[in-house]
N, C-alpha and C positions, 0 to 999 in steps of 0.2 A: 258281830258278824266279821269275818276275816275279809280284808280287801281282796279283790280278784286280780290274780296274777296270769291266769289262763282262762281262756273261754273255749269250751269244748262242745261239739255238736254231734247230734244224730245226722244221718244223710237223708234217707228216704222220707219224704214228708216234711222235712225241716229246711234242708238246702236244696234238695233234689226233688222235682215234681213228679214223683213216682205215679201218683194217682192220674195225673194228666196224661203222662207218657203211656201208661199202661191202658188207659181208657181209649186212647187213639189207636193203640196197637190191636186191642181186641176187637174193636169195631172192624178194622181192616182184616184182621185174621178170620173173623166169623163170615165176613163178606166173601173171602176167598173160598169158603166152604158152602157158599149159598145158603147162609143162616142169617136171618134178620137179627141185628144187634139191638134188641129191645132193651129197655131199662131193666127189666127182671132178669134178662139173660146176663146182662153186664153186672148186675148185682150178684148173681150166682157165681160169675167168674171170680169176682173179688173175695167172695165168701170162701170159695174153694181154695183160692191163693192163701188166704189167712189161715185156714185149717191145716193145709198139708205143708206150708212153709213152716208153721210152728212145729209140726211133727219132725221135719228136718232139723230144725234149730234145737229140739230137745234130744236129738240122737236116735229117734225111732226109726228113721228111713233115711236113705241117701238123698242127696241133692237131686240127682237125676230122677229118682223115684217119686219125689214130691211133685215134679213136673208131670210125670205120667199119670199120676193119681188125679191131678187137677183136670187133665184133659178127660179122663174116663168119667169123672164125676160131673162134669158140665157138658160134654158133648153127646154122651150116650143117651140122656133123656131127651136131647133135641134131634134124635134119630140119625146122627152122624155115625158112620161106620168107623169106629176106633180100632186100628190094627192091634192084634193081641201081642205081637212081638216087641221087644224092647227097642230094637234097632229101627223098626218101622214107626213106632210111636214117638221116638226121639226125633225122627226126621219130620214127623208131623208138627211137633212142637217147635221145631226150628223155624217154621213159618211164622209163628207168633213171635219168636225171639228176634227175628230179623226186623219185624214190624216195630217191636218195642224198641230196639236199639236205634232205629232210625227216627224215633220219636223222643229220645232222651233230651231232657232240658232241665237246667237248673231254674229255680225261682229267680226272677229278675233282680231281686234285692239281695241275693245271696253273695255274689262276688264283691259288690260294693262294700257290704258289711265286713267280710273277711279282710279286705284291703284296709279298711278303717281301723279295724282291731290291730292289725300289724303295725300300722303307723303309729298307734298309740302306745306300742311297746308290749302288747299282750302276746303270750304264747297261744298257739291255736291248735286244737286237737280235734280229731274225729274218731268216734266209736260207732261202728255199724254192725248189725247183725247180717252177715252175708258172706258170700265167698269172696276170697282175695281178688281173683281175676275180674269178676263182674263189677265189684264196687270200685276197684281201681280204674277200670275202663270207663265207668260213669264219671269219675272225677276228671279224668284226662280229657274225655270227649266234651265235657262241659266247661273246661278251663278252670276248674276249681283246685286241681291237684297241687299246684305250686303255692297255694295259699296256706297250706297246713305245715306245721312243724312235725306233727305225729299223726299217722293214720293207723288205726287199730281196727282190724276186722275180726269177727268172732272166729272165723276159720283159722286165721293165723295165731291168735293168742290163746285159743283153746277155751275161752269162756264167752257166754252170750248174755246180753242185756236180758232181764234185769239183774243177773248175778253181780253182786257187789265187787266181786274180784275182777270183773272186766273193767269196771270204772277205776280200780286200784291200779291195774296195769297201765291204763291210759295216763293216769297221774304220774306214775313211775317213769314211764317213757318221756313224759314232758319235763320231768325234773322238778315237779311242784307238789306241794301237799295237797291232798284231796280238798281240804277246807278252803283252799285258795283258788279252787276251780269252780267256775259257773258252767253248768251243763245245760245246754239248750236242746229241747226235743219236743216232738208233737205227741208222744205216747205217755199217758199219765202213769202207766205201770212200768213199762220197759225203760223209759227214759227218766221220768221224775222220781218215781219210787226207788229205782235202782241206783240213781245217782245220789239220792238223799241217803239211802242205806250205807253208802260208801263214804259218807261225810261231806259231799259236794253241795254247793248251793245249786238251785235248780231254777230253770224257767221253762214253762210250758207255752208253746206256740201253737197256732192253728195250722193244720197241714194243708188247707186250702187257700190261706191268706184271705179269708172272707170276713173276719171279725177283728175288732179292736184295732190297736195301734200297729204301724209297720214293725217288722221284726228288729230292725235296727234301733228304733226308738226304745223298744222293750228291753234289748240288751244293754243299750246305754243307760237306761234308767236303773237296771239292776246292778251294773258296775258302779253307778253313782251311790246307790244305797250303801254298797259295801265300803266305798271310800268314806262315806260319812261315819263309819264306825272306827276310823283310825284313831 
């Protein structure tokens, strides 16, 4: 095993609490539409998000269109009158977006971990499937932005996880070999399989921080294991 020179991260679900932020936002958004935010309704929201966001990621639809389709697929069965025009439905989605942005938060253990890694001399990178503007805004709002040496969004680099080329770009911009990178993420396919295919070491973490050791201990243990291979 190659010693770790750089530690790289996914954003949503790994360092940024997307699930918690989005859940708070959708409850508030549905309440504004006089809709009860039941567990089944919240689950349908996240299912629609996953389905249509992936269609955007694969290039089938635009970023704005995936938002419109999310609203139509969730709100129409609830009896909400979803406007047919793009301008009107975009304005409707902006109500959710404002609530989402106001709820943005990093996991409490994220920034201390990044600072610890920098203090220990590691390069730090981020690879996220998302738009440049929104993902950078998340980093700045949560105070994580300055902790990274390199930030790669799928929109900027032209490749999305789990494409191995996305990870290769990240390693190249960090100036390290993929084998010397530890990639930390919460998705077994997009993060772990993608990084492994690019030749990186991988660490899969829980996106809700509900199980196992704290992420800092897991990362430290992984780095220590690689150091033992010197």
